[in-house]
C-alpha positions in Angstrom: -0.1 -0.2 0.0 0.8 3.6 -0.4 1.5 5.8 2.8 1.0 9.5 2.5 3.7 11.1 5.0 2.2 13.2 7.7 4.1 16.3 9.3 6.4 15.1 11.4 6.2 11.8 11.0 9.8 9.6 10.8 10.5 6.7 9.0 10.9 4.9 12.5 7.1 6.0 13.5 6.1 4.6 10.0 7.6 1.4 10.4 6.2 1.3 14.1 2.7 1.6 13.1 2.9 -0.5 10.3 4.8 -3.3 11.9 7.2 -3.4 9.2 10.8 -3.2 9.9 13.3 -0.2 8.8 14.9 -2.7 6.4 11.8 -3.7 4.3 10.8 -0.1 4.3 14.2 1.1 2.5 14.0 -2.0 0.5 10.2 -1.3 -1.1 11.4 2.6 -1.5 15.1 2.6 -3.4 16.8 6.1 -2.7 14.6 6.6 0.1 16.0 10.0 1.8 14.9 12.5 4.5 11.2 12.5 4.4 8.7 15.5 4.3 5.0 15.9 4.5 3.1 14.7 1.6 5.5 12.0 0.4 4.4 8.8 -0.7 5.9 6.0 0.3 5.4 2.3 -0.3 4.3 -0.2 2.6 5.4 -3.7 1.9 3.0 -6.4 2.8 -0.1 -4.6 2.4 -2.4 -4.4 0.0 -4.0 -0.8 -1.5 -7.2 -0.3 1.1 -9.4 0.8 -2.1 -9.0 -2.4 -3.8 -10.5 -3.9 -0.8 -14.3 -3.8 -0.8 -14.6 -3.3 2.8 -14.4 -0.3 5.2 -14.9 0.3 8.9 -15.9 3.4 10.3 -16.0 3.8 14.0 -17.9 6.5 16.1 -16.3 7.2 19.5 -19.4 9.1 21.0 -21.9 6.7 19.7 -19.7 3.8 20.9 -20.7 1.6 17.5 -18.3 0.3 14.8 -20.1 0.1 11.6 -18.7 -2.5 8.6 -19.6 -1.2 5.0 -18.8 -3.5 1.9 -18.9 -1.6 -1.3 -20.3 1.5 0.2 -23.2 -0.5 1.8 -23.5 -1.0 5.1 -23.6 -4.7 6.3 -23.8 -4.8 10.2 -23.2 -2.3 13.1 -21.6 -3.7 16.3 -21.4 -2.0 20.0 -17.9 -1.4 21.1 -16.3 0.1 24.0 -13.7 3.0 23.5 -10.8 5.0 25.6 -11.9 6.7 28.5 -10.8 10.3 29.1 -7.2 10.1 29.9 -6.4 7.7 27.1 -8.9 8.8 24.3 -9.5 6.6 21.4 -7.6 8.2 18.3 -9.3 9.3 15.4 -8.5 9.6 11.8 -7.7 7.5 9.2 -5.9 4.0 9.7 -5.7 0.5 8.6 -5.6 -3.0 9.9 -2.1 -4.0 9.7 -2.1 -7.3 11.2 -4.2 -9.9 13.7 -3.4 -12.3 16.3 -5.8 -14.7 17.7 -5.8 -15.4 21.4 -3.3 -13.0 22.7 -3.9 -13.5 26.1 -5.3 -10.9 28.8 -7.8 -8.4 28.3 -7.7 -9.0 24.7 -10.2 -11.6 24.5 -9.7 -14.0 21.5 -8.3 -12.0 18.8 -6.2 -8.6 18.0 -6.3 -6.3 14.7 -3.4 -4.0 15.1 -4.4 -0.4 13.5 -1.5 1.6 11.8 -1.1 3.5 15.0 1.5 1.5 17.2 -0.6 0.0 20.2 -3.5 0.6 19.2 -5.9 -1.9 17.9 -9.7 -3.4 17.5 -9.7 -6.4 20.1 -11.9 -8.7 21.8 -12.3 -8.3 25.5 -12.2 -10.5 28.5 -14.8 -8.0 30.5 -18.0 -8.3 28.2 -19.7 -5.9 30.6 -17.2 -3.0 29.4 -19.0 -2.7 25.9 -20.7 0.4 25.8 -18.7 2.5 27.7 -15.8 4.5 27.6 -13.2 2.4 29.5 -10.2 1.1 27.4 -6.8 3.0 27.2 -7.5 4.0 23.4 -8.2 0.6 21.9 -11.5 -0.5 20.4 -13.0 -3.4 22.4 -15.7 -5.5 21.0 -17.5 -8.6 22.4 -15.5 -11.8 21.4 -18.0 -13.3 19.1 -18.4 -9.9 17.1 -14.4 -9.4 16.7 -14.4 -12.8 15.5 -17.2 -12.4 12.8 -15.5 -8.9 11.8 -12.1 -10.4 11.3 -13.5 -13.3 9.2 -14.8 -10.7 6.9 -12.2 -8.3 6.5 -8.7 -8.4 5.6 -5.6 -6.8 6.8 -5.4 -3.6 4.9 -8.8 -2.7 5.4 -9.8 1.0 6.3 -10.8 2.1 9.1 -11.8 5.7 9.8 -12.5 6.9 13.5 -14.4 10.0 14.3 -15.4 11.6 17.6 
């Protein structure tokens, strides 16, 4: 996929966000030097989001995750979001990888977003769904996150709005 460099972003930050080594980034972008805002760089291993028929829209305020296929609403899932001191980040992201049975509070599945440390995941506390209680991640019921992950591939665009 192609990433557009944002103001202040560095290659190590981009590497961490997409879980791609610096070595792989340099290999995918020959001659890559100093980064500048607006510059486009190749992220190896992820498809271009525009080629994926699915997209996810998350409303932090409404505490819901909406799944779309080819622009058509498929399903709405209830979620938990970040608490006041650890807000869920807003903006445009993609799903970069996933891990089944990560353990701890992450329930049955973790899907990393292209912002290091944040993801969409299950929960070991189903009573938290519908609340602002997380450290910034998006929590789902375990059955819901498994259903979602079974439909959307890595590279799926995720838009998070306030």
